[in-house]
C-alpha positions in Angstrom: -1.3 26.0 -1.8 -0.6 23.2 -4.0 3.5 22.9 -4.6 4.4 21.0 -7.8 7.4 19.6 -6.0 5.3 17.6 -3.1 3.7 14.2 -4.3 1.0 12.1 -2.8 2.2 8.4 -2.7 -1.2 6.6 -2.5 -1.0 2.8 -2.6 -3.2 -0.1 -1.7 -2.1 -3.8 -0.9 -4.3 -6.0 -3.2 -4.5 -9.1 -1.5 -6.7 -11.9 -0.3 -8.7 -11.0 2.7 -6.6 -13.4 5.3 -6.9 -11.0 8.1 -9.8 -13.1 10.1 -7.5 -16.1 9.9 -4.9 -14.1 12.3 -7.7 -14.0 14.8 -9.1 -17.5 14.6 -11.6 -17.2 12.1 -11.5 -19.6 9.1 -13.0 -18.4 6.1 -12.3 -20.0 2.5 -9.5 -19.1 -0.1 -12.6 -18.4 -2.7 -14.2 -16.0 0.3 -10.6 -14.0 0.8 -10.4 -13.3 -2.9 -13.8 -12.5 -3.2 -13.6 -9.8 -0.5 -10.4 -8.7 -1.6 -11.8 -8.2 -5.3 -15.0 -6.6 -4.0 -12.9 -3.9 -2.3 -10.4 -3.6 -5.2 -13.5 -3.0 -7.6 -14.3 0.0 -5.0 -11.0 1.4 -4.8 -10.9 1.4 -8.8 -14.0 3.5 -8.8 -12.8 5.9 -6.2 -9.4 6.6 -8.2 -11.6 6.8 -11.5 -13.8 9.5 -10.1 -10.9 11.5 -9.1 -8.4 10.9 -11.8 -5.6 10.1 -9.8 -2.7 7.6 -10.1 -1.8 5.1 -7.2 0.3 2.1 -7.0 -1.2 -1.2 -6.5 1.0 -3.8 -4.4 -0.6 -6.9 -5.7 0.0 -10.5 -4.9 0.6 -13.1 -8.0 -2.3 -15.1 -6.6 -4.8 -12.4 -6.7 -3.7 -11.4 -10.1 -4.0 -15.2 -11.3 -7.5 -15.2 -10.1 -8.6 -11.8 -11.6 -6.2 -11.0 -14.6 -8.6 -8.9 -16.5 -9.2 -6.2 -13.6 -5.3 -6.5 -13.2 -4.8 -5.5 -17.0 -7.6 -2.9 -17.1 -5.9 -1.1 -13.9 -2.3 -1.3 -15.2 -3.2 1.3 -17.9 -3.9 3.6 -15.1 -2.0 2.7 -12.0 1.3 1.2 -11.4 1.3 -2.5 -10.6 4.2 -3.6 -8.1 4.5 -7.1 -6.2 3.1 -8.0 -2.7 4.8 -11.5 -3.1 3.1 -14.2 -4.6 0.9 -15.2 -1.8 -0.3 -13.0 1.1 -0.2 -15.8 4.1 2.9 -17.9 3.0 6.4 -16.8 1.5 9.8 -18.1 0.3 12.7 -16.2 -1.3 11.7 -17.8 -5.0 8.4 -15.9 -4.6 10.2 -12.5 -4.8 11.3 -13.3 -8.6 8.4 -15.7 -9.4 5.8 -13.1 -8.5 7.4 -10.2 -10.3 7.4 -12.4 -13.3 3.9 -13.5 -13.5 2.7 -10.0 -12.5 4.3 -8.7 -15.7 3.0 -11.4 -17.4 -0.4 -10.4 -16.6 -0.3 -6.5 -16.4 1.7 -6.1 -19.3 4.0 -3.9 -17.9 7.1 -3.6 -16.0 6.9 -4.7 -12.3 9.5 -2.3 -10.4 8.6 -2.5 -6.9 8.0 -4.8 -3.9 6.0 -4.5 -0.7 6.0 -7.9 1.6 2.7 -9.1 3.2 2.5 -7.5 6.6 5.8 -5.5 5.9 7.6 -8.4 7.0 11.4 -8.4 6.8 13.1 -9.1 3.5 16.8 -9.8 2.5 17.8 -6.9 0.3 20.3 -8.9 -1.8 17.7 -11.3 -2.7 15.4 -8.3 -3.8 18.3 -6.9 -5.5 18.9 -10.2 -7.6 14.9 -10.4 -8.2 15.4 -7.4 -10.4 13.5 -4.8 -8.1 14.5 -1.1 -8.3 12.6 -0.4 -4.9 11.2 -1.9 -1.8 8.4 -0.3 0.4 8.2 -2.9 2.9 9.2 -0.6 6.1 6.7 1.0 8.7 9.5 2.9 10.4 8.1 3.0 13.9 7.2 1.0 17.0 4.3 -1.6 16.6 3.9 -3.3 19.6 3.8 -7.3 18.6 4.9 -6.3 14.8 8.1 -4.5 14.6 10.1 -2.0 16.2 11.7 0.0 13.2 12.6 3.1 14.9 16.3 2.5 14.2 15.8 2.9 10.5 15.7 6.0 8.0 12.4 7.6 7.9 12.3 8.6 4.8 13.7 7.3 1.0 17.3 5.8 1.2 19.0 3.2 -0.7 20.3 -0.5 0.4 22.2 -2.8 -1.6 21.4 -0.7 -4.6 17.8 -0.9 -3.8 15.8 2.2 -3.2 14.1 1.7 0.1 10.8 3.8 0.3 9.4 3.6 4.1 5.5 4.2 4.5 5.1 7.8 6.0 5.4 8.6 10.0 5.7 11.8 11.3 8.7 13.6 11.6 9.5 13.9 15.4 7.5 11.2 17.3 7.1 9.0 14.4 3.5 8.3 14.4 2.1 5.9 12.0 0.2 7.3 9.1 -1.0 4.0 8.0 -4.6 2.1 7.4 -5.1 1.6 11.2 -4.5 5.3 12.0 -6.8 6.5 9.3 -9.4 4.7 10.7 -8.9 5.2 14.4 -7.6 8.9 14.5 -10.3 11.8 14.4 -10.1 12.7 10.6 -8.6 16.2 11.6 -6.1 15.0 13.3 -4.8 12.4 10.6 -5.3 15.1 8.1 -3.2 17.7 10.4 -0.4 15.2 10.7 -0.4 14.0 7.2 -0.2 17.7 5.6 2.8 18.4 8.4 4.7 15.6 7.4 4.0 16.1 3.6 5.3 19.8 4.2 8.5 18.3 5.9 9.4 15.7 3.8 8.1 16.8 0.5 5.9 13.4 0.1 3.7 11.3 1.8 3.6 7.5 1.3 0.3 6.2 2.5 -1.3 2.6 2.3 -4.5 0.9 2.7 -6.2 -2.5 1.8 -9.0 -2.6 -0.4 -11.1 -4.9 1.6 -11.2 -2.1 4.4 -13.6 -0.6 2.2 -16.3 -3.5 2.1 -18.5 -3.9 5.1 -16.4 -6.1 7.5 -19.1 -6.2 10.6 -19.8 -9.9 10.0 -16.4 -10.7 10.9 -14.8 -11.5 14.4 -12.2 -9.2 13.8 -10.8 -6.6 16.6 -12.7 -3.5 16.7 -9.5 -1.0 15.8 -9.5 -3.0 12.5 -13.1 -2.4 11.6 -13.9 0.8 13.5 -14.4 2.4 10.1 -15.3 0.1 7.1 -17.5 0.0 3.9 -19.2 3.3 3.0 -17.9 5.2 6.1 -14.3 4.7 5.1 -15.0 4.9 1.6 -16.5 8.7 2.2 -13.2 9.6 4.5 -11.1 8.4 1.8 -13.1 10.7 -0.8 -12.4 13.3 1.8 -8.6 12.8 2.0 -8.1 12.5 -1.6 -10.0 15.7 -2.1 -8.2 17.3 0.8 -4.7 16.5 -0.3 -5.1 17.4 -4.1 -4.7 20.9 -2.7 -1.6 20.4 -1.3 0.5 18.2 -3.6 0.2 16.3 -7.2 -0.6 12.1 -6.7 2.1 9.9 -8.3 3.1 6.4 -8.5 5.9 5.4 -6.2 7.9 4.5 -9.3 7.5 7.7 -11.1 8.6 9.5 -7.6 11.7 7.0 -7.3 13.0 7.7 -10.8 12.6 11.5 -10.0 14.5 11.1 -7.1 16.8 9.3 -8.7 17.2 11.7 -11.7 16.2 9.1 -14.1 
């Protein structure tokens, strides 16, 4: 039974599709943007069909190339920062990306998620004017990060709220994009609902480009095990199943609720 005090925080990292570069496959900046844009159109349609809100962590570079799309999406969804570029970063990008996204979207940008969940100086995040950061996957991922020492649920750091993406309560099994496409759907759903009931919310993230057919790219099998139409179908099912359990909300609305604002 759905409970009004439970929330699904569905988010997407709207970005350049630069994943092939990590595996030695060169694709042009134009193609990276094209794939990202195609995926974002797909996601926009799915969200519209289900009439739910989400948070779109967007690189300023992407927004500069597709300003009308971002302006349109901002009418229904939260636009947050995914830094300026996906493949490079300097501290100055925290402020410049926020300001550029606000200019393009016409909305206030309150949240940050760093590309590839990289570490970020929270003092710099605070100085750049963000209310929250969602750049933590509080688990161990070989070759990426070990965040087992960090809190698993919403907390504050340097007066900024930090919202880790969801992991299961005890074993900290990550409920992120790779788990969604590699675990059997029934197992992912069961873990997600268990975590939702334990924590009172579920913070999930995906990338729009995942929902494009990626079979032409030389990527590891686990990154494209499900893509295109097959993954779109799975997302439709997940949204329908989670709608029964909780309300969908933007991250900033959830943070403001927890802060009593």
